[in-house]
C-alpha positions as CSV (number, residue, x, y, z in Angstrom):
1,X,0.0,0.0,0.0
2,X,1.5,3.4,-1.0
3,X,1.5,6.4,1.4
4,X,-1.7,8.0,-0.2
5,X,-3.6,4.7,0.2
6,X,-2.3,4.4,3.8
7,X,-3.6,7.9,4.7
8,X,-7.0,7.1,3.3
9,X,-7.1,3.8,5.1
10,X,-6.0,5.5,8.4
11,X,-8.7,8.2,7.9
12,X,-11.4,5.5,7.6
13,X,-10.1,3.7,10.7
14,X,-10.2,7.1,12.6
15,X,-14.0,7.3,12.0
16,X,-14.6,3.9,13.8
17,X,-13.5,5.1,17.3
18,X,-11.4,2.0,17.9
19,X,-9.0,1.5,20.8
20,X,-5.3,1.3,20.0
21,X,-5.2,-2.5,20.4
22,X,-8.3,-2.9,18.2
23,X,-6.8,-0.6,15.6
24,X,-3.5,-2.6,15.7
25,X,-5.5,-5.6,14.6
26,X,-6.2,-3.8,11.3
27,X,-2.5,-2.9,10.9
28,X,-1.4,-5.5,8.3
29,X,2.2,-4.2,8.2
30,X,2.7,-4.9,11.9
31,X,4.7,-8.0,12.8
32,X,3.6,-8.2,16.4
33,X,2.7,-10.9,18.8
34,X,-1.0,-11.8,19.0
35,X,-0.9,-11.3,22.7
36,X,-1.0,-7.8,24.1
37,X,0.8,-7.7,27.4
38,X,-0.5,-4.2,28.2
39,X,-3.8,-5.9,29.2
40,X,-2.1,-7.8,32.0
41,X,-0.3,-4.9,33.8
42,X,-1.1,-5.1,37.6
43,X,-2.3,-8.7,37.5
44,X,-1.2,-11.0,40.2
45,X,0.9,-13.7,38.5
46,X,0.6,-17.1,40.2
47,X,1.1,-20.5,38.7
48,X,-0.7,-22.3,41.6
49,X,1.7,-25.2,42.1
50,X,3.2,-25.3,38.6
51,X,6.6,-24.2,37.2
52,X,7.0,-22.1,34.1
53,X,9.1,-24.2,31.6
54,X,8.8,-22.1,28.4
55,X,7.4,-19.0,26.9
56,X,5.7,-18.7,23.6
57,X,6.0,-16.6,20.4
58,X,8.5,-13.7,20.8
59,X,8.1,-13.4,24.6
60,X,11.0,-13.3,27.0
61,X,11.0,-13.8,30.8
62,X,13.9,-11.6,32.1
63,X,15.2,-10.8,35.6
64,X,16.3,-7.3,36.4
65,X,20.1,-6.9,36.9
66,X,20.2,-3.2,37.7
67,X,18.4,-3.3,41.1
68,X,20.0,-2.5,44.4
69,X,20.3,-5.5,46.8
70,X,17.2,-4.5,48.7
71,X,15.2,-4.0,45.4
72,X,14.3,-0.4,46.1
73,X,16.6,1.5,43.7
74,X,18.1,1.3,40.3
75,X,21.9,1.2,40.1
76,X,23.3,3.6,37.5
77,X,27.1,3.6,37.4
78,X,27.2,3.1,41.2
79,X,24.6,5.7,41.9
80,X,21.4,4.4,43.5
81,X,18.2,6.1,42.2
82,X,15.1,5.2,44.2
83,X,12.5,3.5,42.1
84,X,9.9,6.0,43.3
85,X,11.9,8.8,41.7
86,X,12.4,7.0,38.3
87,X,10.1,7.7,35.5
88,X,10.4,6.4,32.0
89,X,14.0,5.1,32.1
90,X,15.8,2.3,30.5
91,X,16.4,-0.9,32.4
92,X,18.7,-3.9,32.2
93,X,17.6,-7.6,32.7
94,X,19.1,-11.0,32.0
95,X,17.0,-13.3,29.8
96,X,15.7,-16.4,31.7
97,X,13.4,-17.9,29.1
98,X,13.1,-16.9,25.4
99,X,10.2,-17.9,23.1
100,X,10.8,-19.8,19.8
101,X,10.2,-16.7,17.7
102,X,12.9,-14.6,19.4
103,X,15.5,-13.8,16.7
104,X,18.0,-11.5,18.5
105,X,18.2,-12.7,22.1
106,X,18.9,-16.0,23.8
107,X,18.9,-17.2,27.4
108,X,21.7,-15.5,29.4
109,X,21.8,-12.3,27.3
110,X,21.5,-9.0,29.1
111,X,19.0,-6.7,27.4
112,X,18.2,-3.0,27.6
113,X,14.6,-1.8,27.3
114,X,12.2,0.9,28.4
115,X,11.0,0.5,32.0
116,X,7.3,1.3,31.2
117,X,6.9,-1.8,28.9
118,X,6.3,-5.4,29.9
119,X,4.5,-7.1,32.8
120,X,6.5,-7.2,36.1
121,X,6.3,-10.4,38.1
122,X,7.9,-11.7,41.3
123,X,8.2,-15.0,43.1
124,X,7.7,-16.9,39.9
125,X,8.7,-20.6,39.9
126,X,10.7,-21.4,36.8
127,X,11.9,-24.9,35.7
128,X,15.6,-25.2,36.2
129,X,15.8,-22.8,39.2
130,X,15.6,-24.1,42.8
131,X,14.0,-21.0,44.3
132,X,11.3,-18.7,42.9
133,X,12.7,-15.8,40.9
134,X,12.1,-12.2,42.1
135,X,12.1,-9.0,40.1
136,X,11.3,-10.4,36.7
137,X,9.2,-9.3,33.7
138,X,7.6,-10.6,30.6
139,X,8.3,-8.6,27.5
140,X,8.1,-8.9,23.7
141,X,11.5,-9.1,22.0
142,X,10.5,-6.2,19.8
143,X,10.6,-3.8,22.8
144,X,14.3,-4.2,23.4
145,X,16.7,-1.5,22.6
146,X,19.5,-4.0,22.3
147,X,21.7,-6.7,23.8
148,X,24.4,-5.6,26.2
149,X,27.9,-7.0,26.7
150,X,29.7,-6.4,30.0
151,X,32.8,-4.1,29.8
152,X,36.1,-5.9,30.4
């Protein structure tokens, strides 16, 4: 579809009064997951006696690596910034599980992403780990800024 056709198409969609997620369903150029994690923010994530063994599509379960020991602040080059004072910042997390459609990340990678994306979870039981994991999140791979390597 050329730009003129796209503008006409968008104008017709504007008249329907759709929510953003409904509108995204009409976006044929988007290569997104069918599951919208934004709908699950604030949910209590419990597996009720089960362990998470894999994630689907392009989803990643990652554990924050930039938190202070007590989990109340983000560490930026040795400076601790209280979580309550942080708005719209980038975060770092290590990939614990990666879905089969992830193309750029693998388990063990440290990724950089915007803090306002994804669904945060804690005390989640994951196959291969003895204890429940704290300070994790589910996020689509497309939300990552990049994969980070530690400085030598």
